[in-house]
Residue, then its C-alpha position, 0 to 999 in steps of 0.5 A: x442475168x443481172x446485166x440485162x437489168x442495168x438501166x439504159x443511159x436514156x432512162x438514167x439521164x431522164x431521172x437526174x432531176x428527181x434526186x436529193x439536194x445533195x445533187x446525187x443522181x444518175x450518170x449520162x455519158x455522152x463524150x466519146x472515149x478512147x479505146x480501153x485496155x483489157x486491164x482497164x475494162x476489167x477494172x471498170x467491170x468490177x466497179x459496175x459489179x460493186x455495191x456500196x450499202x448501209x444497214x440502218x434501223x431503229x434500235x433492237x430491230x435485228x440489224x446487227x444480227x442481219x449483218x452477222x448472217x450476211x457475213x456468214x452466207x457470203x463466206x466472210x466468217x465461218x461461225x455465227x455469233x450473237x449480239x451481247x456476246x452471250x457465247x463469249x464472242x459476240x457479233x462480228x460487227x460489234x467489235x467494241x467491248x462496250x458494244x458487246x456488253x450493252x448489246x447495242x451498236x455504238x460505232x458504224x463498222x465497215x466490211x467487205x464481202x462478195x455475193x455471186x461475183x459481186x463485191x459488196x461494201x457494207x457499213x453497219x450503223x447504230x440504231x440508237x438516236x444518240x449515235x445518229x452521226x454514224x448513220x449520217x456519215x455512212x449514208x453520205x458516202x453510200x449508194x444504197x441502203x437496207x432499212x430494217x423494220x421489226x416485224x412487231x414494232x414496225x415503224x418506230x421513232x428512229x425509223x423516222x430519223x433514218x428515213x429522213x437521213x436516206x431522203x437527205x442524201x438521196x439513197x435508194x433503199x430496200x426494206x427488210x421486215x425482220x423478226x417474223x418469228x416473234x409473237x405478234x409479228x405482222x409485216x402488213x402493219x409495217x408496210x401500211x405504216x411505211x406508207x402512212x407515216x413515212x409516205x414511202x411508196x413501197x410494196x412487198x416482193x415477198x409473202x411470208x410462209x407462216x408467221x411467229x412459230x410457223x415462219x418457215x420461209x417466204x414466197x417470191x412474188x416476182x418468180x412465183x416460187x416458195x423458198x425455204x432455208x434448210x441446214x443447221x444455219x439456213x444455208x441451203x436455199x430450196x425452191x418449191x411450188x407455192x402451197x395451194x392455201x397461199x395462192x390467193x394471198x400471193x395473187x393479191x399481193x402480186x397484183x398490188x406490186x404490179x399496180x404500184x410499179x405500173x404507177x411509176x414505170x412506163x414499161x410495166x404500165x404499157x404491158x398491163x394496158x395491153x393485157x400482158x403479164x410481165x416476165x420475171x425479168x421485165x418485173x425485176x428490171x422495172x423494180x430496179x428502175x423505180x428503186x434507183x429512181x427513188x420512186x419505189x422501195x421493195x419490201x423483203x421479209x424474214x427472220x435473221x435470228x432464225x436464218x430465214x430470207x437473208x440470201x434473197x435479200x442479198x439477191x435483192x441488193x444485186x438486183x435492185x440497188x445501184x452500182x457506183x456508175x449509176x450514181x452521179x456525185x458532184x464536187x465544186x471548185x474551192x473558189x465556188x463558196x456558194x456552190x453554184x456550179x457543180x462539177x460532175x465526178x466520174x467513177x473512172x479509175x483513170x481520171x484524177x483522184x477525188x476521195x472523201x474522208x467520212x470517218x476517223x478512228x484513232x488506233x495504236x499506230x496512228x489515225x485510221x481514216x475511212x475513205x470513199x474513192x469517187x474518182x481516180x485511184x488511191x494508191x499506197x505510197x503516192x502523194x495526195x493533196x488535202x482540199x484547201x491546202x497545197x501541202x502534199x501528204x504521202x499515203x503510208x498504208x492502205x487497208x480494206x476493213x472487216x470490222x476491227x480487222x484490216x487487210x492491206x491493199x495497194x490501191x483502191x479504185x473509184x467506187x471503193x470504200x477503204x481506209x488509210x493510216x498515218x494521214x492527219x485530217x478532219x472528218x469531211x476532208x476532200x482529197x485529190x491528186x493535186x491536179x484538181x482544186x475541188x471539194x465535195x459536199x459536207x455531211x449534215x451534223x446535228x447540233x448537240x442537245x445536252x451537256x455535262x460538266x466534268x472534271x478529273x478526280x486527280x490532277x495527274x489525270x488532266x493530260x490524259x483527259x485532254x488527250x481523250x477530249x481531243x481524240x473524241x472531238x476529231x472522231x465524232x462531230x456531234x461531240x464537243x467540248x466548251x469552257x463555261x465562261x462564268x464558272x470555268x467548268x469544262x462542258x462535254x456536249x452531245x446528242x443524249x445521256x447515253x452518248x455522253x455516258x459512253x464517252x465517260x466510260x471510254x475515258x475510264x477504260x481507254x485513258x484511265x481517267x476518273x471523272x466528277x460528273x455534274x448534273x446534265x444541262x440542255x442546249x437552250x437557245x435565245x430568240x426574239x418574240x417580236x419586232x423591236x427597233x433599236x437606236x444606240x450610240x456608243x460614245x467613249x472619250x478618255x484622252x486621245x482618240x475616242x470611240x464613236x458609232x451610232x446604229x439604227x435599225x430593227x431586229x425581228x423574229x424569222x418565220x418558220x420557213x426561213x430556218x433557224x440560223x440568224x440573218x444580217x441585212x444591210x439596208x443603209x442608204x446614203x453612207x450614214x455608216x461608211x461601207x468599210x464599217x458595215x462588216x464590223x456591224x455584222x461581226x458585232x451582231x454575230x458576236x451576240x449570236x454566239x452568246x446571246x444577251x439574256x443568258x449567253x446561250x446561242x441565238x436562233x431565228x433572228x434577223x438584224x437589219x441596220x438602216x441608218x446610223x452615224x459616224x465621226x471622221x476621227x473617233x469612229x472605228x471598227x471596234x466602235x461599230x462592233x461594240x455599238x451593235x452588241x449593245x444595240x442587240x442587248x438593248x433590243x432583247x431587254x426592251x419590254x420582254x422582247x427576248x425569250x428562251x428556246x428549249x429542246x423538245x424530244x420525241x419519246x417512244x415507250x413500249x411497255x406491257x399494258x398493265x404499266x400504261x398508266x404509270x408510263x403516261x403518268x410519268x411522261x405527264x409529270x415531266x411536261x410530256x404531251x402524248x401524241x399517239x398510243x398504239x396497241x399491239x397484243x399485250x404491249x402498248x407503245x406510247x409516243x409523246x413530245x417531251x422537253x429534254x430538260x424534264x427527261x433526265x433520269x427517266x430511264x431509271x424511273x421507267x425500269x423501276x415502274x415496269x420491272x425492267x419490261x419497258x423499252x424507251x427511245x428518244x430523239x430530238x424534234x425541235x426547239x420550242x419557246x419556254x413559258x414565261x415562268x420558266x423563262x424568268x427562272x432560267x434567266x434568274x439562275x444565270x444572273x445568280x451565277x448558276x448555269x442550268 
């Protein structure tokens, strides 16, 4: 029984410190509770049976195909449909027309299923790096995840990003190595790469029964049973004795599993030390403890497209991933701006409401807000309060989601994922019942790395254009719109070319807006190369009260371990600048941080230290000190070439037939790419390179032409790097000439 494998409170309490910076950890309940009613006992039992999971992977790893099989085997859908809509229908979780046309997931989609009496909320996320915010917002609210790997490609570029996101939010994971029916499939390569590239403590809990065309099922290392999948769609799970030819590998991999679990679990270590063989129940319990404790990740195997291994993966979700009562979430008082005093959130439906809005979607009848209920109960028709505001809002409609379909419900308890209609809010809003003045941690939102200048082809489309921009900015925190102060152009900013192409296409289809699109631009930044002193006096007299302010100090570059955000430091001693003017000095510096002195690009990695100054009893003002600081920063950046430009660099991964390897590496080198890794896999080679974002525009078109469309390409942001001296001068010259890159 699953219940026998639930972690003890003593263990849960002892591992709280091992969780992520998001402060999610295990629950320890010490207070004495009043006697519960039978109805409340049922509600709590349902919460303990619930699983909230996400499915994440590198693009084309078979993630959406896996989701489709999960829906089928849990009885949520009656027929299986494939990605790209080749059968005229398309995968259930890819409900957008664009998703079915392109064969990729663009938006995360939520659904609700039941497996062996356990409710499971599932969020299927995109695999393309351009839509990484969908993974961020999903992992922010989920208790567990399935990380899908391709049995051929193994650990790929977006796998690294997904791994970082799971670690950021402290999400326990299972791994599913998919596509073991494909030519060149090798699950052990995937496990080795997870250990070396991801530093993930993982081991197989299954061994495949054959690979490639011979893949027929798996062998469960915990129960020591061979499992095959019969029926038209693999719906009949059949258990057999392990074939004699597989016995040696089974024992080898089982011993490897035991050794790795013993390293992180005292109970298994004790049994092995005493020479005892753990029972299947003891081993499952240990794997569960280690998985929820973020010390281990069990690896499952199969082929979703061939209907192999999915039911056992669902069993693994129940066996090894936590329920909402086993995860500790926290909130903060609204007055606690520095978040120094976290408050535990109890997954109890009888307590005051705390819920979090993690995704927005504009529908025909208003805004649909995706919600995770952490504490209390969210009820249709009741009043809720938005954090930071005293205004009460009514919940007119509450729904449970199944991709694009909705099921009306009256309430959602702690631990549930649901959506509400008709409540106007932003992504990341915390809601309460009004009795609590708290808010929860925000999700991580990566900064845009590319922008496009756009304008409507006809003036009568401007209204719809602005309406679309407002909607998309509300829905997607990584999509932003700015007005170029020099040219007056409207710039849309996002995570990559595909990201912006999708929004341009959506404006055309959903709002009938045709756009003129300019050349892509990258998100440059300005920084400082060396420590520079400043001594600037701002003096202005034009009749009446004048302006006077003097600031003395220095600017210096931040070290790498100090982060990228600019810092302000007040080191004035003796009142040479009155304390009431220091905030004006700070504002003047951060004005320049928003628009740098060289090219109006935002500044990064700079510390501003004001040490001394001067003031006039009549002519000094906040405006004077703010202006003096702006000119001081400009003076420092322009002195002896102290200021420079940062450009975004990406990690590009190209998988191509070997005969095109030279063409691919040549194309990357031409674009200033630096090849960092080359991996051979049968007749294919995967080339990984660091490349400047500005050099990669149009690469996908060139790649298709050079490889006859046989190569695959993905790219993700790495970091901003200094441009060379010549490039710096070109960029500055373009800006001063009235042209923006």
